[in-house]
C-alpha positions, 0 to 999 in steps of 0.5 A, spaced: 500 500 500 503 505 497 501 513 498 497 516 503 497 523 505 494 528 511 493 535 511 490 540 516 486 546 512 482 552 515 476 547 515 479 541 518 484 535 517 483 531 510 486 525 508 487 522 501 490 516 498 491 511 492 488 505 491 493 500 489 495 493 493 501 490 491 502 482 492 509 481 490 509 485 484 501 483 482 497 490 483 490 490 485 487 497 485 482 495 490 485 497 497 481 501 502 486 505 505 482 511 508 476 509 513 471 512 518 471 508 524 466 509 530 469 508 537 465 506 543 468 507 551 464 503 556 463 503 563 464 497 568 459 492 567 455 490 561 456 492 554 449 496 553 448 503 550 446 506 557 453 504 559 457 508 554 461 513 557 464 516 550 463 515 543 464 518 536 468 516 530 475 517 528 479 517 521 484 512 519 489 511 513 494 506 512 500 505 508 505 499 507 505 492 506 498 490 504 497 484 509 500 488 514 496 494 513 489 490 512 491 486 519 492 493 522 486 496 519 481 490 522 484 489 529 484 497 530 477 498 528 475 492 532 479 495 538 475 501 538 468 498 539 471 494 545 474 500 550 472 500 557 474 506 562 474 506 570 470 512 572 474 518 575 481 514 573 481 513 565 482 518 560 477 518 555 480 523 550 484 522 544 490 521 548 487 515 552 484 512 545 490 513 541 494 510 547 490 504 547 491 504 539 498 505 539 499 499 544 495 495 540 499 497 534 506 496 537 504 488 539 501 487 532 507 490 528 512 486 533 509 480 531 508 482 523 515 484 522 518 478 526 514 473 521 514 477 515 520 482 515 519 488 511 512 485 509 510 486 516 511 494 515 505 499 515 504 506 518 497 509 520 495 516 521 489 516 526 485 523 526 479 525 531 476 530 535 479 531 542 473 532 547 479 535 552 482 539 548 476 541 544 480 541 537 481 536 532 488 532 533 492 527 529 497 522 530 502 518 526 504 510 528 511 509 524 516 504 523 523 504 521 524 500 515 531 498 517 531 497 524 523 495 525 523 501 531 516 503 532 514 510 534 508 515 535 508 522 534 502 528 534 502 531 527 498 536 523 498 541 529 497 547 525 494 549 519 498 548 512 502 542 515 501 535 512 504 528 512 505 523 507 506 516 508 508 510 503 513 509 497 510 515 493 512 520 499 518 523 495 515 523 489 509 527 492 513 532 496 517 534 490 511 535 486 507 539 491 507 546 490 510 550 496 503 553 499 499 548 497 491 548 497 486 542 498 486 542 490 494 541 490 494 535 494 489 532 490 492 533 484 499 531 487 496 525 488 493 524 481 500 526 478 504 520 482 498 515 480 499 517 473 507 517 473 509 510 470 515 511 474 512 509 480 508 503 479 506 501 486 502 507 486 495 507 482 488 506 482 482 511 484 483 517 489 480 516 495 478 521 500 476 523 507 475 529 511 474 531 519 469 536 519 468 538 526 467 532 531 465 527 525 470 524 520 466 522 513 469 518 507 467 521 500 466 518 494 470 521 488 467 523 482 471 523 476 470 523 468 472 517 464 472 516 457 465 515 456 462 516 463 462 519 470 465 515 475 464 515 482 469 512 486 470 509 493 477 506 492 476 501 486 469 500 486 465 505 481 458 507 485 456 508 478 457 501 475 450 499 473 450 493 477 450 497 483 445 502 480 440 497 477 437 493 483 430 494 486 433 495 493 438 499 497 443 503 493 450 506 496 449 513 498 456 516 499 457 524 499 462 526 493 468 530 492 467 533 485 474 532 481 470 533 474 
C-alpha cells in the first residue's frame, strides 16, 4: 500500500490516498486505505448503550505492506468498539484512545515484522476530535524500515502542515507546490498515480475529511472516457450493477474532481 497523505486546512484535517495493493509485484487497485471508524468507551459492567461513557468516530489511513496494513486496519477498528474506562481514573480523550491504539499497534507490528520482515511494515495516521482539548488532533504510528523501531508522534498541529506516508512520499513532496491548497494535494496525488515511474502507486483517489467532531469518507467523482465515475477506492458507485437493483443503493457524499 503505497501513498497516503494528511493535511490540516482552515476547515479541518483531510486525508487522501491511492488505491493500489501490491502482492509481490501483482497490483490490485482495490485497497481501502482511508476509513471512518466509530469508537465506543464503556463503563464497568455490561456492554449496553446506557453504559457508554464516550463515543464518536475517528479517521484512519494506512500505508505499507498490504497484509500488514489490512491486519492493522481490522484489529484497530475492532479495538475501538471494545474500550472500557474506570470512572474518575481513565482518560477518555484522544490521548487515552490513541494510547490504547498505539499499544495495540506496537504488539501487532512486533509480531508482523518478526514473521514477515519488511512485509510486516505499515504506518497509520489516526485523526479525531479531542473532547479535552476541544480541537481536532492527529497522530502518526511509524516504523523504521531498517531497524523495525516503532514510534508515535502528534502531527498536523497547525494549519498548512501535512504528512505523507508510503513509497510515493518523495515523489509527492517534490511535486507539491510550496503553499499548497486542498486542490494541490489532490492533484499531487493524481500526478504520482499517473507517473509510470512509480508503479506501486495507482488506482482511484480516495478521500476523507474531519469536519468538526465527525470524520466522513467521500466518494470521488471523476470523468472517464465515456462516463462519470464515482469512486470509493476501486469500486465505481456508478457501475450499473450497483445502480440497477430494486433495493438499497450506496449513498456516499462526493468530492467533485470533474
